[in-house]
C-alpha positions in Angstrom: 311.4 108.2 -151.2 312.4 109.5 -154.8 315.7 111.4 -155.3 314.9 115.3 -155.9 317.1 117.1 -158.5 315.9 120.6 -159.1 318.1 122.8 -161.4 318.0 126.5 -161.0 318.2 128.7 -164.2 319.1 131.6 -162.5 318.7 134.6 -165.0 319.3 132.7 -167.3 316.9 131.4 -170.5 314.9 133.7 -172.5 311.2 133.2 -173.3 313.1 131.9 -177.5 315.9 129.5 -175.2 313.2 127.9 -173.5 311.7 126.4 -176.1 314.7 125.7 -178.1 316.2 124.1 -174.3 312.6 122.0 -173.8 312.2 120.5 -177.6 315.3 118.9 -176.6 315.7 118.3 -172.9 311.4 116.3 -173.2 311.8 114.7 -176.3 315.0 113.0 -174.3 313.9 112.6 -170.8 313.3 109.6 -170.0 310.9 110.6 -166.5 312.5 107.8 -164.1 310.8 106.7 -162.1 313.4 107.4 -159.0 312.9 111.1 -159.2 311.3 114.0 -159.2 312.8 116.4 -161.5 311.9 120.2 -161.0 313.1 123.0 -163.4 312.9 126.9 -162.1 313.2 128.9 -164.9 312.7 132.6 -164.5 309.7 133.9 -162.5 307.9 135.5 -166.2 308.8 132.5 -167.9 306.6 130.5 -165.9 304.1 130.3 -168.4 306.1 129.7 -170.7 307.7 126.5 -169.4 304.3 124.9 -168.6 302.9 125.0 -171.9 306.2 123.1 -173.1 306.4 120.9 -170.3 302.3 120.1 -169.4 302.4 116.1 -171.2 305.7 115.4 -169.7 306.9 113.9 -165.7 308.9 118.3 -165.7 308.1 119.8 -162.2 308.2 123.1 -162.0 309.5 125.6 -159.7 309.7 128.9 -158.8 313.1 130.9 -157.7 312.0 133.1 -155.3 308.1 134.0 -153.9 306.7 136.5 -151.5 304.8 135.9 -148.2 301.7 137.6 -148.7 299.7 136.4 -151.1 298.5 140.3 -152.2 300.0 143.9 -150.9 301.6 146.9 -152.6 305.3 145.4 -153.1 306.2 146.1 -157.0 308.3 143.7 -157.9 308.1 140.6 -156.1 305.3 137.7 -157.0 302.6 136.3 -155.2 302.3 132.9 -154.6 298.8 132.5 -155.5 300.4 133.6 -159.3 303.0 130.9 -158.8 299.9 128.1 -158.3 298.3 129.8 -160.9 301.5 129.1 -163.3 302.0 125.7 -162.3 304.6 125.8 -160.4 304.9 123.3 -158.0 307.9 124.1 -155.7 309.4 127.0 -155.0 313.4 127.8 -154.1 313.9 129.7 -150.5 316.6 131.3 -149.0 319.0 130.8 -151.7 322.5 132.4 -151.2 322.5 134.8 -153.7 319.5 135.6 -152.1 320.9 136.3 -148.1 323.5 138.2 -150.1 322.1 140.5 -152.6 318.6 141.0 -151.5 319.6 140.9 -147.4 316.6 137.8 -147.3 316.8 136.8 -143.4 315.7 133.5 -141.6 313.0 135.5 -140.5 311.7 136.1 -144.1 312.7 132.7 -145.1 310.3 131.4 -142.0 307.6 133.5 -143.8 308.4 131.8 -147.3 308.3 128.9 -146.0 305.4 129.1 -144.0 304.0 131.0 -147.2 304.6 128.2 -149.6 303.1 125.1 -147.4 299.7 127.3 -146.7 299.1 127.4 -150.7 300.7 123.5 -151.7 304.3 124.9 -152.7 306.6 122.9 -151.9 309.8 124.5 -150.6 313.7 123.3 -151.5 315.1 125.3 -148.5 318.3 127.0 -148.8 320.8 126.3 -146.5 325.3 127.3 -146.3 328.2 128.8 -145.0 331.0 130.9 -146.6 334.3 130.2 -146.5 335.4 132.5 -143.4 332.9 130.9 -141.3 334.1 127.1 -142.7 337.5 128.2 -141.9 336.7 129.8 -138.0 335.5 126.0 -137.6 331.9 127.2 -137.5 330.4 125.5 -140.8 327.9 123.5 -138.4 326.7 126.2 -135.7 326.1 128.2 -138.6 323.4 125.9 -141.1 321.5 124.7 -137.0 320.5 128.0 -136.5 319.4 129.2 -140.4 317.4 125.6 -140.0 316.0 126.3 -136.2 315.3 129.7 -137.4 313.8 129.3 -140.9 311.8 126.2 -140.0 310.2 127.7 -136.1 307.2 127.1 -135.6 306.6 125.1 -138.5 305.2 121.8 -137.9 305.2 119.7 -140.9 309.2 120.3 -141.8 308.5 116.5 -144.0 307.0 118.4 -146.5 310.4 120.9 -146.7 313.6 120.0 -149.1 316.8 121.0 -147.4 319.7 122.7 -150.2 322.9 122.4 -148.2 324.7 124.7 -150.5 327.9 125.7 -149.5 328.6 129.3 -150.5 332.3 128.7 -151.3 331.4 126.2 -154.0 327.9 128.1 -156.0 329.5 128.8 -159.2 333.3 128.5 -158.6 333.3 125.2 -160.6 334.6 123.6 -157.1 332.9 121.5 -155.7 333.1 120.2 -151.9 334.1 117.2 -151.5 331.4 114.0 -151.1 332.9 113.1 -147.9 332.7 116.5 -146.3 328.8 116.7 -148.1 328.1 113.3 -146.4 329.0 114.4 -142.8 327.2 117.3 -143.7 324.4 115.7 -144.9 323.9 113.5 -141.4 323.9 116.4 -139.6 321.2 118.3 -140.9 319.9 115.5 -141.2 320.6 114.8 -136.8 319.1 118.4 -136.3 315.6 118.3 -138.6 315.0 114.9 -136.7 312.6 113.6 -140.8 313.8 110.8 -142.6 310.8 112.0 -145.4 312.6 115.5 -146.0 315.2 115.0 -149.3 318.6 116.4 -148.3 320.1 117.9 -151.0 323.8 119.2 -152.7 324.0 122.0 -154.3 327.3 123.9 -155.3 329.1 123.2 -159.1 327.6 119.3 -159.3 327.8 118.4 -162.8 328.5 115.4 -165.5 331.9 114.5 -164.2 331.0 114.9 -160.9 328.1 113.7 -159.9 328.1 109.8 -159.2 330.5 110.6 -156.7 328.4 113.3 -155.1 325.6 110.7 -155.5 327.1 107.6 -154.2 327.1 108.9 -151.0 324.6 107.6 -148.3 322.9 110.8 -147.3 323.3 112.5 -150.3 318.9 112.6 -152.0 319.9 114.7 -155.1 320.9 117.5 -156.5 319.7 121.4 -156.2 322.0 122.7 -160.0 323.4 125.5 -161.7 325.2 126.2 -164.6 325.3 122.5 -165.6 321.8 122.4 -165.8 322.2 125.4 -168.7 323.0 122.2 -171.0 320.1 120.1 -171.5 322.8 117.6 -172.7 324.7 117.3 -169.9 321.9 117.3 -168.1 320.7 114.2 -168.9 323.6 113.2 -169.1 322.9 114.1 -164.5 320.3 112.2 -164.0 320.9 109.4 -166.0 323.7 109.4 -163.4 321.7 109.2 -159.9 318.6 107.2 -161.7 321.3 104.5 -162.1 322.0 105.0 -158.2 321.5 103.4 -155.6 316.8 103.9 -154.1 317.0 107.1 -151.9 318.8 106.3 -148.5 318.7 107.9 -144.9 
Protein backbone atom coordinates (compact mmCIF):
# COMPACT_ATOMS: atom_id res chain seq x y z
CA UNK A 1 0.00 0.00 0.00
CA UNK A 2 1.32 3.43 -0.95
CA UNK A 3 0.92 6.69 0.90
CA UNK A 4 -1.72 9.02 -0.53
CA UNK A 5 -0.87 12.70 -0.71
CA UNK A 6 -3.59 14.92 -2.14
CA UNK A 7 -3.61 18.61 -3.02
CA UNK A 8 -6.92 20.45 -2.82
CA UNK A 9 -6.56 23.73 -4.71
CA UNK A 10 -10.10 24.79 -3.76
CA UNK A 11 -11.05 27.95 -5.70
CA UNK A 12 -7.47 28.96 -6.40
CA UNK A 13 -5.32 28.64 -9.53
CA UNK A 14 -6.71 29.89 -12.84
CA UNK A 15 -5.90 28.17 -16.14
CA UNK A 16 -2.85 30.45 -16.50
CA UNK A 17 -1.79 29.82 -12.89
CA UNK A 18 -2.05 26.06 -13.39
CA UNK A 19 0.21 26.13 -16.43
CA UNK A 20 2.84 28.06 -14.49
CA UNK A 21 2.43 25.72 -11.50
CA UNK A 22 2.80 22.51 -13.47
CA UNK A 23 5.73 23.90 -15.45
CA UNK A 24 7.56 24.09 -12.12
CA UNK A 25 6.05 21.11 -10.37
CA UNK A 26 6.09 18.36 -12.99
CA UNK A 27 9.68 19.12 -13.98
CA UNK A 28 10.83 18.73 -10.38
CA UNK A 29 8.63 15.90 -9.10
CA UNK A 30 10.58 12.65 -8.82
CA UNK A 31 7.61 10.22 -8.98
CA UNK A 32 8.23 8.63 -5.60
CA UNK A 33 7.45 4.93 -5.73
CA UNK A 34 5.79 4.88 -2.30
CA UNK A 35 3.37 7.77 -2.95
CA UNK A 36 0.14 8.12 -4.89
CA UNK A 37 -0.01 11.82 -5.67
CA UNK A 38 -3.39 13.42 -6.37
CA UNK A 39 -3.98 17.05 -7.35
CA UNK A 40 -7.52 18.46 -7.43
CA UNK A 41 -7.86 21.80 -9.26
CA UNK A 42 -11.13 23.61 -9.89
CA UNK A 43 -13.43 21.46 -12.02
CA UNK A 44 -13.34 23.89 -14.95
CA UNK A 45 -9.54 23.51 -15.00
CA UNK A 46 -9.45 19.71 -15.13
CA UNK A 47 -9.02 19.66 -18.90
CA UNK A 48 -5.99 21.95 -18.70
CA UNK A 49 -4.55 19.98 -15.79
CA UNK A 50 -5.03 16.72 -17.67
CA UNK A 51 -3.08 18.05 -20.64
CA UNK A 52 -0.30 19.40 -18.43
CA UNK A 53 0.15 16.16 -16.48
CA UNK A 54 -0.50 13.52 -19.17
CA UNK A 55 3.12 12.28 -19.24
CA UNK A 56 3.64 12.53 -15.47
CA UNK A 57 2.75 10.34 -12.51
CA UNK A 58 0.30 12.93 -11.12
CA UNK A 59 -3.23 11.59 -10.59
CA UNK A 60 -5.99 14.12 -11.11
CA UNK A 61 -8.87 14.54 -8.71
CA UNK A 62 -12.10 16.49 -8.59
CA UNK A 63 -13.19 18.54 -5.59
CA UNK A 64 -16.83 17.48 -5.81
CA UNK A 65 -19.40 15.74 -8.02
CA UNK A 66 -23.10 15.04 -8.19
CA UNK A 67 -24.40 11.53 -7.72
CA UNK A 68 -26.59 11.62 -10.85
CA UNK A 69 -25.16 11.04 -14.32
CA UNK A 70 -27.45 13.66 -15.84
CA UNK A 71 -30.46 15.69 -14.77
CA UNK A 72 -31.72 19.26 -14.40
CA UNK A 73 -29.15 20.25 -11.75
CA UNK A 74 -27.79 23.61 -12.83
CA UNK A 75 -24.17 24.14 -11.86
CA UNK A 76 -23.45 20.53 -10.88
CA UNK A 77 -20.96 18.14 -12.49
CA UNK A 78 -21.69 14.59 -13.60
CA UNK A 79 -19.33 11.73 -12.67
CA UNK A 80 -19.40 10.78 -16.36
CA UNK A 81 -17.91 14.15 -17.28
CA UNK A 82 -15.28 13.92 -14.53
CA UNK A 83 -14.20 10.57 -15.90
CA UNK A 84 -13.96 12.01 -19.42
CA UNK A 85 -11.81 14.87 -18.09
CA UNK A 86 -9.35 12.40 -16.57
CA UNK A 87 -10.33 12.52 -12.89
CA UNK A 88 -9.19 9.38 -11.05
CA UNK A 89 -10.09 10.62 -7.57
CA UNK A 90 -12.86 12.75 -6.14
CA UNK A 91 -13.03 14.52 -2.77
CA UNK A 92 -16.40 13.89 -1.14
CA UNK A 93 -17.87 15.33 2.04
CA UNK A 94 -15.34 18.08 2.65
CA UNK A 95 -16.29 20.20 5.66
CA UNK A 96 -16.72 23.24 3.45
CA UNK A 97 -19.27 21.35 1.36
CA UNK A 98 -21.07 20.28 4.53
CA UNK A 99 -21.00 23.78 6.04
CA UNK A 100 -21.64 26.06 3.06
CA UNK A 101 -23.68 23.78 0.82
CA UNK A 102 -25.59 21.81 3.46
CA UNK A 103 -24.36 18.40 2.34
CA UNK A 104 -25.71 15.62 4.52
CA UNK A 105 -24.32 12.18 5.25
CA UNK A 106 -27.15 10.75 3.14
CA UNK A 107 -26.11 12.85 0.14
CA UNK A 108 -22.46 11.95 0.68
CA UNK A 109 -23.43 8.27 0.73
CA UNK A 110 -25.05 8.64 -2.71
CA UNK A 111 -21.97 10.39 -4.05
CA UNK A 112 -19.67 7.66 -2.76
CA UNK A 113 -21.77 4.99 -4.45
CA UNK A 114 -21.84 6.93 -7.72
CA UNK A 115 -18.06 7.48 -7.68
CA UNK A 116 -17.41 3.78 -7.12
CA UNK A 117 -19.86 2.87 -9.87
CA UNK A 118 -17.98 5.05 -12.33
CA UNK A 119 -14.51 3.90 -11.29
CA UNK A 120 -13.47 7.11 -9.55
CA UNK A 121 -11.74 6.58 -6.21
CA UNK A 122 -13.40 8.66 -3.47
CA UNK A 123 -11.62 10.44 -0.67
CA UNK A 124 -14.24 10.68 2.09
CA UNK A 125 -13.69 13.64 4.41
CA UNK A 126 -14.83 13.49 8.01
CA UNK A 127 -14.15 15.72 11.00
CA UNK A 128 -15.50 17.32 14.13
CA UNK A 129 -15.77 21.02 14.94
CA UNK A 130 -14.37 22.81 17.98
CA UNK A 131 -17.65 22.67 19.93
CA UNK A 132 -17.94 18.91 19.44
CA UNK A 133 -14.35 18.44 20.58
CA UNK A 134 -14.91 20.55 23.70
CA UNK A 135 -18.06 18.55 24.49
CA UNK A 136 -16.02 15.35 24.29
CA UNK A 137 -18.03 13.89 21.43
CA UNK A 138 -15.39 13.90 18.69
CA UNK A 139 -15.29 10.13 18.30
CA UNK A 140 -19.07 9.76 18.39
CA UNK A 141 -19.36 12.45 15.70
CA UNK A 142 -16.87 10.65 13.48
CA UNK A 143 -18.60 7.31 14.02
CA UNK A 144 -21.94 8.75 12.87
CA UNK A 145 -20.35 10.37 9.81
CA UNK A 146 -18.63 7.13 8.84
CA UNK A 147 -21.54 4.78 9.40
CA UNK A 148 -24.07 6.95 7.58
CA UNK A 149 -21.73 7.81 4.70
CA UNK A 150 -20.70 4.17 4.20
CA UNK A 151 -24.18 2.70 4.61
CA UNK A 152 -24.75 -0.10 2.11
CA UNK A 153 -21.23 0.08 0.63
CA UNK A 154 -19.39 -3.24 0.42
CA UNK A 155 -16.23 -1.95 -1.28
CA UNK A 156 -14.91 0.16 1.56
CA UNK A 157 -11.35 -0.81 0.62
CA UNK A 158 -11.78 1.32 -2.53
CA UNK A 159 -12.42 4.44 -0.45
CA UNK A 160 -9.76 6.54 1.28
CA UNK A 161 -10.66 8.43 4.47
CA UNK A 162 -9.43 11.96 5.17
CA UNK A 163 -9.66 13.06 8.79
CA UNK A 164 -9.92 16.84 8.84
CA UNK A 165 -10.69 18.41 12.22
CA UNK A 166 -12.58 21.55 11.22
CA UNK A 167 -10.80 23.67 13.81
CA UNK A 168 -7.51 23.02 11.98
CA UNK A 169 -8.56 23.71 8.38
CA UNK A 170 -7.09 26.95 7.09
CA UNK A 171 -6.22 28.16 10.59
CA UNK A 172 -2.55 27.25 10.67
CA UNK A 173 -3.26 25.28 13.86
CA UNK A 174 -2.73 21.61 13.09
CA UNK A 175 -3.83 18.94 15.54
CA UNK A 176 -1.01 17.28 17.46
CA UNK A 177 0.61 14.20 15.88
CA UNK A 178 -0.36 12.14 18.93
CA UNK A 179 -3.95 13.34 18.74
CA UNK A 180 -4.19 12.49 15.05
CA UNK A 181 -2.68 9.07 15.69
CA UNK A 182 -5.36 8.32 18.29
CA UNK A 183 -8.19 9.39 16.01
CA UNK A 184 -6.81 7.45 13.04
CA UNK A 185 -6.60 4.31 15.17
CA UNK A 186 -10.23 4.87 16.14
CA UNK A 187 -11.29 5.34 12.51
CA UNK A 188 -9.49 2.13 11.58
CA UNK A 189 -11.39 0.31 14.30
CA UNK A 190 -14.68 1.56 12.86
CA UNK A 191 -14.08 0.75 9.19
CA UNK A 192 -12.34 -2.52 9.99
CA UNK A 193 -10.48 -2.53 6.70
CA UNK A 194 -6.72 -2.31 6.38
CA UNK A 195 -6.71 -1.47 2.65
CA UNK A 196 -8.35 1.94 3.02
CA UNK A 197 -5.81 4.69 3.56
CA UNK A 198 -6.55 7.07 6.41
CA UNK A 199 -4.94 10.42 5.69
CA UNK A 200 -4.81 13.67 7.63
CA UNK A 201 -5.79 17.17 6.51
CA UNK A 202 -5.76 20.35 8.53
CA UNK A 203 -2.94 22.92 8.21
CA UNK A 204 -0.36 20.39 7.06
CA UNK A 205 2.78 22.20 5.90
CA UNK A 206 6.48 21.68 5.24
CA UNK A 207 7.24 22.32 8.92
CA UNK A 208 4.93 19.79 10.61
CA UNK A 209 4.73 17.12 7.90
CA UNK A 210 7.63 15.06 9.27
CA UNK A 211 6.25 14.80 12.80
CA UNK A 212 2.81 13.89 11.47
CA UNK A 213 3.85 11.27 8.93
CA UNK A 214 6.03 9.56 11.55
CA UNK A 215 2.86 8.42 13.31
CA UNK A 216 2.13 4.81 12.25
CA UNK A 217 -1.61 5.29 11.63
CA UNK A 218 -1.22 8.29 9.30
CA UNK A 219 -1.21 7.04 5.70
CA UNK A 220 -0.73 10.39 3.99
CA UNK A 221 -2.14 13.90 3.74
CA UNK A 222 -4.84 16.01 2.11
CA UNK A 223 -3.23 19.43 1.80
CA UNK A 224 -4.81 22.80 1.10
CA UNK A 225 -2.87 26.09 1.19
CA UNK A 226 0.60 24.50 1.49
CA UNK A 227 0.06 22.73 -1.84
CA UNK A 228 -0.46 26.01 -3.70
CA UNK A 229 3.27 26.72 -3.57
CA UNK A 230 4.98 24.07 -5.71
CA UNK A 231 8.25 24.29 -3.82
CA UNK A 232 6.63 23.85 -0.40
CA UNK A 233 4.52 21.01 -1.74
CA UNK A 234 7.61 19.28 -3.16
CA UNK A 235 9.26 19.53 0.26
CA UNK A 236 6.28 17.80 1.88
CA UNK A 237 6.35 15.05 -0.73
CA UNK A 238 10.05 14.56 -0.14
CA UNK A 239 9.44 14.18 3.61
CA UNK A 240 6.72 11.60 3.01
CA UNK A 241 8.85 9.69 0.51
CA UNK A 242 11.60 9.25 3.12
CA UNK A 243 9.20 7.87 5.72
CA UNK A 244 8.85 4.15 6.28
CA UNK A 245 6.47 2.09 4.16
CA UNK A 246 2.80 2.74 4.94
CA UNK A 247 1.75 1.27 8.23
CA UNK A 248 -1.62 -0.19 9.12
